[in-house]
C-alpha positions in Angstrom: -0.4 0.4 0.3 1.4 3.3 -0.9 2.5 5.9 1.7 3.8 9.4 2.5 5.6 10.5 5.6 5.1 14.6 6.4 6.7 16.5 8.6 6.9 20.2 10.2 8.8 21.7 13.0 7.8 25.6 14.6 8.5 27.7 17.7 6.5 29.5 20.0 7.8 31.8 22.9 5.5 29.0 25.4 6.8 26.8 27.7 6.9 23.2 27.2 4.7 23.3 29.8 2.1 26.0 28.6 2.5 23.4 24.8 1.4 20.3 26.5 -1.3 21.3 28.3 -2.6 22.3 25.1 -2.1 18.8 23.8 -4.3 17.4 26.2 -7.7 20.2 24.6 -9.6 18.4 22.7 -9.4 21.3 20.3 -6.2 21.3 19.9 -6.5 18.6 17.4 -8.7 20.1 14.9 -6.5 21.4 12.5 -3.0 19.5 13.8 -2.6 16.2 11.5 -5.4 16.1 9.3 -8.2 16.2 11.8 -11.4 18.7 11.0 -14.0 18.8 13.7 -13.7 16.5 17.0 -16.4 14.3 18.0 -17.0 12.7 21.8 -12.7 12.5 22.6 -11.5 10.2 25.9 -10.3 11.7 28.7 -9.2 10.7 31.8 -10.2 11.5 35.7 -6.2 13.7 35.3 -7.4 15.8 32.5 -5.8 14.2 29.8 -6.8 12.8 26.7 -7.4 9.4 25.7 -8.6 9.4 22.5 -11.0 10.9 19.9 -13.2 10.1 17.0 -12.4 12.7 14.4 -14.6 14.3 10.5 -11.4 14.9 7.8 -13.2 16.4 4.4 -11.0 15.5 2.0 -11.7 17.3 -2.1 -15.7 17.6 -0.5 -16.1 14.6 1.2 -16.6 13.3 5.5 -14.4 10.3 7.2 -15.1 10.0 9.9 -11.5 8.0 11.8 -10.2 7.4 15.2 -8.1 7.6 17.3 -6.5 6.2 19.8 -3.5 6.9 21.9 0.4 5.4 20.4 2.7 7.0 22.9 3.1 8.9 25.3 5.7 10.7 27.5 4.8 13.8 29.6 6.1 16.8 28.3 8.2 15.9 25.3 6.1 12.9 22.5 1.8 12.4 22.2 2.0 9.6 19.0 -1.7 9.1 17.9 -2.8 5.9 15.9 -5.8 7.3 12.4 -8.1 5.1 10.9 -10.7 6.0 8.7 -11.8 4.2 6.3 -9.3 5.8 3.7 -6.0 6.0 5.4 -4.2 4.3 8.7 -1.1 6.3 10.3 1.0 7.9 13.2 0.3 11.9 14.0 3.5 12.9 16.0 4.3 15.9 18.0 7.8 15.5 19.9 8.5 18.5 22.4 12.5 20.4 22.7 13.4 23.6 24.2 14.4 26.1 21.7 16.2 28.7 24.4 13.0 30.5 26.7 10.8 28.8 24.5 9.4 25.8 23.0 10.2 23.8 19.5 7.0 21.2 18.2 8.0 18.7 15.5 4.7 17.4 14.3 5.0 14.9 12.1 2.4 12.4 10.4 2.6 8.6 9.1 -0.1 7.8 6.0 -1.2 4.9 3.9 -3.9 3.7 2.3 -6.6 1.3 3.3 -7.3 -1.1 0.9 -7.4 -1.1 -3.2 -9.9 1.0 -3.9 -8.5 4.0 -1.3 -5.3 2.9 -2.9 -6.3 4.6 -6.6 -7.2 8.2 -5.2 -4.0 7.6 -2.4 -2.1 10.9 -3.7 -4.9 13.3 -3.9 -5.6 12.0 -0.3 -2.2 12.6 0.7 -2.1 16.0 -1.2 -4.4 17.4 1.0 -4.1 15.8 4.5 0.1 17.1 4.1 -0.3 20.6 2.4 -1.9 21.4 4.6 0.2 20.9 8.0 3.0 23.8 7.7 0.2 26.0 8.4 -1.7 24.7 11.1 1.1 23.4 12.8 2.7 27.3 12.7 -1.1 28.9 14.3 -0.9 25.9 17.1 2.6 27.9 17.3 1.5 31.2 16.6 -1.4 30.8 18.9 0.4 30.9 22.2 2.2 34.3 21.7 
Protein backbone atom coordinates (compact mmCIF):
# COMPACT_ATOMS: atom_id res chain seq x y z
CA UNK A 1 0.00 0.00 0.00
CA UNK A 2 1.24 3.54 -0.74
CA UNK A 3 2.70 5.51 2.17
CA UNK A 4 3.69 9.13 2.78
CA UNK A 5 5.37 10.98 5.64
CA UNK A 6 5.01 14.70 6.27
CA UNK A 7 6.74 16.76 8.94
CA UNK A 8 6.89 20.38 9.99
CA UNK A 9 8.55 22.21 12.87
CA UNK A 10 7.63 25.55 14.43
CA UNK A 11 8.88 27.44 17.47
CA UNK A 12 6.79 29.23 20.07
CA UNK A 13 7.73 31.44 23.01
CA UNK A 14 5.49 29.30 25.24
CA UNK A 15 7.08 26.92 27.70
CA UNK A 16 7.01 23.20 27.08
CA UNK A 17 4.57 22.84 30.00
CA UNK A 18 2.13 25.28 28.37
CA UNK A 19 2.32 23.54 25.02
CA UNK A 20 1.93 20.12 26.62
CA UNK A 21 -1.24 21.21 28.43
CA UNK A 22 -2.69 22.32 25.09
CA UNK A 23 -2.10 18.85 23.61
CA UNK A 24 -4.55 17.42 26.15
CA UNK A 25 -7.31 19.73 24.86
CA UNK A 26 -9.43 18.12 22.12
CA UNK A 27 -9.77 21.38 20.17
CA UNK A 28 -5.99 21.49 19.72
CA UNK A 29 -6.20 18.53 17.36
CA UNK A 30 -8.69 20.25 15.08
CA UNK A 31 -6.46 21.32 12.23
CA UNK A 32 -3.36 19.40 13.29
CA UNK A 33 -2.78 16.08 11.62
CA UNK A 34 -5.65 16.13 9.16
CA UNK A 35 -8.35 16.41 11.82
CA UNK A 36 -11.05 18.96 11.03
CA UNK A 37 -13.43 18.26 13.91
CA UNK A 38 -12.98 16.25 17.13
CA UNK A 39 -16.00 14.20 18.19
CA UNK A 40 -16.48 12.36 21.48
CA UNK A 41 -13.08 12.96 23.11
CA UNK A 42 -12.09 10.58 25.91
CA UNK A 43 -10.52 12.43 28.84
CA UNK A 44 -9.36 10.61 31.97
CA UNK A 45 -9.89 11.77 35.55
CA UNK A 46 -6.53 13.60 35.47
CA UNK A 47 -7.55 15.65 32.43
CA UNK A 48 -5.43 13.74 29.92
CA UNK A 49 -6.78 13.17 26.44
CA UNK A 50 -6.94 9.41 25.85
CA UNK A 51 -8.57 9.22 22.42
CA UNK A 52 -11.18 10.72 20.15
CA UNK A 53 -13.25 10.25 17.05
CA UNK A 54 -12.89 12.83 14.31
CA UNK A 55 -14.08 14.15 10.96
CA UNK A 56 -11.80 14.98 8.06
CA UNK A 57 -12.95 16.63 4.85
CA UNK A 58 -11.10 15.74 1.64
CA UNK A 59 -12.27 16.85 -1.80
CA UNK A 60 -15.70 17.73 -0.45
CA UNK A 61 -16.25 14.38 1.28
CA UNK A 62 -16.32 13.91 5.06
CA UNK A 63 -14.56 10.88 6.50
CA UNK A 64 -15.10 9.66 10.06
CA UNK A 65 -12.06 8.38 11.90
CA UNK A 66 -10.67 7.33 15.24
CA UNK A 67 -7.53 8.35 17.13
CA UNK A 68 -6.14 5.97 19.74
CA UNK A 69 -3.03 6.41 21.89
CA UNK A 70 0.25 5.12 20.46
CA UNK A 71 2.83 6.77 22.74
CA UNK A 72 2.92 9.36 25.47
CA UNK A 73 6.02 10.71 27.18
CA UNK A 74 4.93 13.52 29.48
CA UNK A 75 6.03 16.96 28.28
CA UNK A 76 7.97 15.44 25.37
CA UNK A 77 5.96 13.29 22.96
CA UNK A 78 2.35 12.48 22.14
CA UNK A 79 1.51 10.09 19.29
CA UNK A 80 -1.84 8.85 18.02
CA UNK A 81 -2.77 5.94 15.81
CA UNK A 82 -5.25 7.38 13.32
CA UNK A 83 -7.58 5.53 11.02
CA UNK A 84 -10.57 6.10 8.78
CA UNK A 85 -12.00 4.22 5.81
CA UNK A 86 -9.30 5.52 3.44
CA UNK A 87 -6.08 5.95 5.45
CA UNK A 88 -4.35 4.89 8.63
CA UNK A 89 -1.18 6.09 10.21
CA UNK A 90 0.40 7.91 13.10
CA UNK A 91 0.36 11.57 14.13
CA UNK A 92 3.28 12.46 16.41
CA UNK A 93 4.01 15.71 18.23
CA UNK A 94 7.47 16.07 19.73
CA UNK A 95 8.38 18.95 22.03
CA UNK A 96 11.85 20.19 22.88
CA UNK A 97 13.27 23.30 24.48
CA UNK A 98 14.30 26.14 22.19
CA UNK A 99 15.87 28.78 24.43
CA UNK A 100 13.08 30.03 26.66
CA UNK A 101 10.47 28.69 24.22
CA UNK A 102 9.49 25.36 22.71
CA UNK A 103 10.17 23.65 19.40
CA UNK A 104 7.08 21.78 18.16
CA UNK A 105 7.62 19.09 15.53
CA UNK A 106 4.57 17.38 14.04
CA UNK A 107 5.02 14.28 11.88
CA UNK A 108 2.24 12.54 9.96
CA UNK A 109 2.76 9.06 8.60
CA UNK A 110 -0.14 7.88 6.44
CA UNK A 111 -0.85 4.88 4.24
CA UNK A 112 -3.84 3.84 2.19
CA UNK A 113 -6.31 1.22 3.36
CA UNK A 114 -7.34 -1.20 0.61
CA UNK A 115 -7.04 -1.16 -3.17
CA UNK A 116 -9.79 1.40 -3.81
CA UNK A 117 -8.18 3.87 -1.43
CA UNK A 118 -4.82 3.29 -3.13
CA UNK A 119 -6.13 4.80 -6.36
CA UNK A 120 -7.05 8.05 -4.63
CA UNK A 121 -4.20 8.05 -2.12
CA UNK A 122 -2.14 10.75 -3.88
CA UNK A 123 -5.08 13.18 -3.62
CA UNK A 124 -5.79 12.24 -0.02
CA UNK A 125 -2.12 12.38 1.01
CA UNK A 126 -1.64 15.73 -0.71
CA UNK A 127 -4.67 17.18 1.10
CA UNK A 128 -3.34 15.96 4.44
CA UNK A 129 0.25 17.04 3.89
CA UNK A 130 -0.33 20.37 2.20
CA UNK A 131 -2.05 21.89 5.23
CA UNK A 132 0.47 20.68 7.79
CA UNK A 133 2.95 23.61 7.75
CA UNK A 134 0.20 26.20 8.07
CA UNK A 135 -1.59 24.34 10.88
CA UNK A 136 1.59 23.72 12.91
CA UNK A 137 2.68 27.35 12.47
CA UNK A 138 -0.80 28.54 13.57
CA UNK A 139 -0.71 26.25 16.62
CA UNK A 140 2.71 27.61 17.67
CA UNK A 141 1.69 31.22 16.98
CA UNK A 142 -1.44 30.78 19.10
CA UNK A 143 0.71 30.95 22.24
CA UNK A 144 2.50 34.18 21.30
